[in-house]
N, C-alpha and C positions, 0 to 999 in steps of 0.2 A: 352339144356339150359338154356331156357325160365321156362322149367319146374319146374327144381332145384330153379331156382329163388322165383318164385311162391309158392314154395313147402318151402322154408325156413319161406317168407314170411308170409304166412298164417300161420304156426307153432308157429311162436317168438307173445312173449307177448309184447316185449319192443325192440321199433326200432330208433338207430339214422341214421340221414340222414346227409349227408356232402355233401358239394359243393365248389366248389373255392374257390380260395381268389381271393378278388378285381373280383368281380361276377356280372357276366351280363344275361340279359333275359332267356338264355335258363338254365343254371345252377338251378337259383334263382326258376321261374314260371316250371316246370320240377319238383324239390325234392318239394313243394309246390304239385303240384298237386297227385303224390304218394301218399304225406305224408296225406293231406283229404279222400283218400282212406281209406291209412289206420287208421285212425281215425275214419271214418265214420264203422270200424269193431274194434268199441273196445278196439283198441293197444294201448298204449303211445307210441306215437311218440313225438319226437325229431328231431329238424331241428338247421342244426349248419353251422356256414358259419366264417370262419376267422376275417375278414372283414367289417362293416356296406354294407347290400345294400343302392343301391343309389336312393336317394327320389321320381328319374322316376318311380321307380317298385311300390309304397308305393296302389298303387291304386292295388290289388292283395289280394286277402280274404289271410286273416290271414296269412300276412307278419311281420306283427307286434309277433308273431310267433319265428320270428328264432336267436335266442342267438349265440353270443361268443364263447360260451365252453361249455365244457362236461365232465361228468367221467364214463368213460371208463364202470367203473364194472357194472350201473345202464343197461345194454343196453341188449340182448340176442342175436340182430345182426343188425352192421353196412352196412349201404348204401353207399355207393362213387357215387355220380350222374353229370356226363359232369367235372370231377379232370383233364383225361389227365395222371398225374399224384402222385407220392404219395405226392412230393413238394407241389403241388399244393392245399392238404387239407389245406394245417394249420396248419396239425399235423401229421406229419410222421411217428416222434417213436411211436409214441399212437394209429396210426395204425398198425404199427407193430406188433409192440405186441399183439395187437389183435387179428389180424391175427393166431400169433402162435400159442396162448391162446388158443382161444376161440371156433379157427378157424370158423366164421362164418362172414366173410366179404364177398358185395356183391360190384363187382363195373358194372355199367353201365352206357355207356360212347361211344362215339364215333368218338376219337380223337386215329389215329396211335397206334400201340400198344408198350410200357415202363414199366416204371422199377414195376408202379400199380398194371400190368398185372401177375409177376412175384407174387406182395403180397396175393392177392385181394385169395380167393377160391372158387370163383366163379367169371369169366366173363362173362356178357351182351354187348360185345361189337362192333357195327359194326359201320367201316371209311366210309362206303358208305351212313349212314344217317345225314341227314343236317342237324337235330340237335338229343340231346338227349334226347328230347319230343313225336318225331319217336319210341325211347326204349321205354320208359316210356308207353306210350301207348301200348303200344303190354304187360309190366307189369301191367296193368290194364286190358285190355278183359284178360289174362290168370286168373286174380283173379275171374274172372266171378262178374265184377263187374260193371256195369247200369252207361258210361260215361253219366255227367246232363250239365246244366250251366257253372257250377263253377268249373270242372273240366276241361271242351271244353274249356271256354276262357284262363284255364293255358296252356294248352300243345299248345294254338292258341298261346300266346304271346311266348313259344319257335322258334317253328318254324318260325312265324316273324322275333324274334329278329337273330337267325340262319344265317337268309335267305339276310340277309338286305330291310327287305320288300317286300319279294316273287319278287328279283333284285338282287342279288348275283347266280353266277353256280352252284353254288350246289340247286336252284331251278329246283326242277327237278319233272317228269309225279309223284313221289312217295310221294314228298309235296303235291302238287297242290290236290293230289288224299283226302287226311288224313287232308287238309285245309277243302277240301270239307263238311268230311264227321263231322269236329269238327262245322264245320257251321251249319250245320243242325239239328247240337244237340245243340246250343245256344249259341255257338262260339259269342263274342262280338268284332270281330275283330276293327271295328270304334270305340271301344273304348280304343282298343289294341294299333292301329294307332297315339289315339287323343293323350292315355298319352308319348309313347316311341317313336313320330317318327314328331309328328304336336305338342307339348308343350314343347319351348324352353325359359328358365327364361332368363335376360334378359344379366344375369349374365355372361351365356355359350354363348352366339349368343356376345359376348365382346371380351373374350375370343378365339373365332373362327377365330373372328377380329383379334386379335393378330397374330396367328400360322398363316393368309394369308398375312399376312401385312410380316410376315417374311419367308412365303418360296421362296427356291431354285430349281434350276429344273437343271440335264444337258442335255448331248445331248444325252443319251442314253435313257434321257424318266422314273428316276429317278427323283420324286420329294418331298424334307423334310422340313420340319421342327420343333421346338421347342418350350416348352411353358414351363417357369423357376416360382420359388415358386415366386418368387415378384412380377410375372404377376399375379397372384392368388390375391398377398395381393390388388396389385391395385385395383382391379376391383371389391372385398371384393366376391370371388368368389370357388367352393371347386374343387378336384378333380371331384368329379362327373360334374361338367361341360367340360370335356374335351371330353368326351364320344363324339364320331358321327365325331371325327372332324377330325378323320383322314380318314376318307371315301370319306369328303369337297375335303384332296388331291389328292384322288384314282378319283376320276371322273372327275379332268383334262383331256381332251383330251390326248392322244399320251402318257398315264404317264401307265408306264409298272412294277412300286413298288413305292410307297406311306409311308413312313416313318417319325413315329411324335416320338420325342423326348419330353421327361416330365419328370421336372425335381422334386422329390420327396420331403418330408420332412423328411425322413427318412437315408437321406446321399445316395440312390441309383433313379438311372438315368430309368424310362419304356421305352421302344423303343413297337409301335402298329405298325404293317405291316398288310401291304394290297395290294394285285393286282386283277385285272381281265384275266394279260395276261396265256395262257394255259398253255404257255412253260417256265411258273414262279412259281420256289416252294419256297415261305416263309417262310414255315414249316421248314426246312431246313436250312437255313439262320438260323431260329432263333433256331430250339436245338445247331447251328455252338455254340452261346455262353448261352447254357445253359437252353434257351428254349424252346418253344413248339406252339401247335395249328394246324390251318388245310392248304391247300396247299397256300388258296389262302384269310383268312388270323391267321398272330399268333404275337407272341408276347416274349420278354423275358427283362430282371432287369439288371442288373449291378451297380457297388459301384462306387460313384461319384457324382458329379456336373456340370454343364454347366456351361461357362465363356465365360466372354469377352475381347478378347484380347484391345491392346489399341490403334489399328487399326481402331477397333468395327468388328470385327471380333467373331464370336461365335467356340468353342472347346469344347471336352469333359474332363476335368480333371477326371481318373478314377482313384477310388482309389486303 
């Protein structure tokens, strides 16, 4: 499968790389790493995400090249990275049409199989990988490209973010081996850590404080909290500032499942799920509500809003 991916990319003159909406570090950085390689080979390459890139990733090289739309006819090959399913690309109908007509859709991912796997003409998928960065690394090696400092830092960002700074249970010996190689090739771990984990704006900390003030816990070990649109307006925050808050909830001792509900501006509620418990699969819970993810980190979105009763209790008003 890897040979087919590298053959297609090698023959293409124009490539579109799409990563998932509500982008994270792995999707952004892995896509940029692949784009840098293809740019270096003289190809026309565009990067697209339906949603804006969070400001925390502005340190990544050429992040400003990422756009929010595209014209299908402009490309020989479309490559989806870290998308999970067609809906998560943000452009499911265009993706399906491209796969049917041009038959040059490559899916690079580390999520469990879903509808995108049925649509794509080639699937380079390994759910054992901690991040899509691991798979993009294999593609880059297959293309015969030397990994420089810039590409190493991008791939390191993907590994770092999807393993929670090398703390989550998906941090395998393979992850450390790849991280060591990327460091040896000039990957800037300190820069990644400083920008992603150690630099939080005041608005983010204020928002996290609100989430912690509201949290509740069940006797069974479920910890949950919520953030509303009013909260964002009150502290002058953006939706990006919420990133990472659910991991704080999950760090509370004896927590089996952490849930953070986020009210979005478009009349939807986004739920982020985290766990470190061996017997808990949050991806299965997310799938029940039409979402997805991994066993230890997943999410879903439903129509509705967060409302407060006259007694002060919060409730979810589904549309």
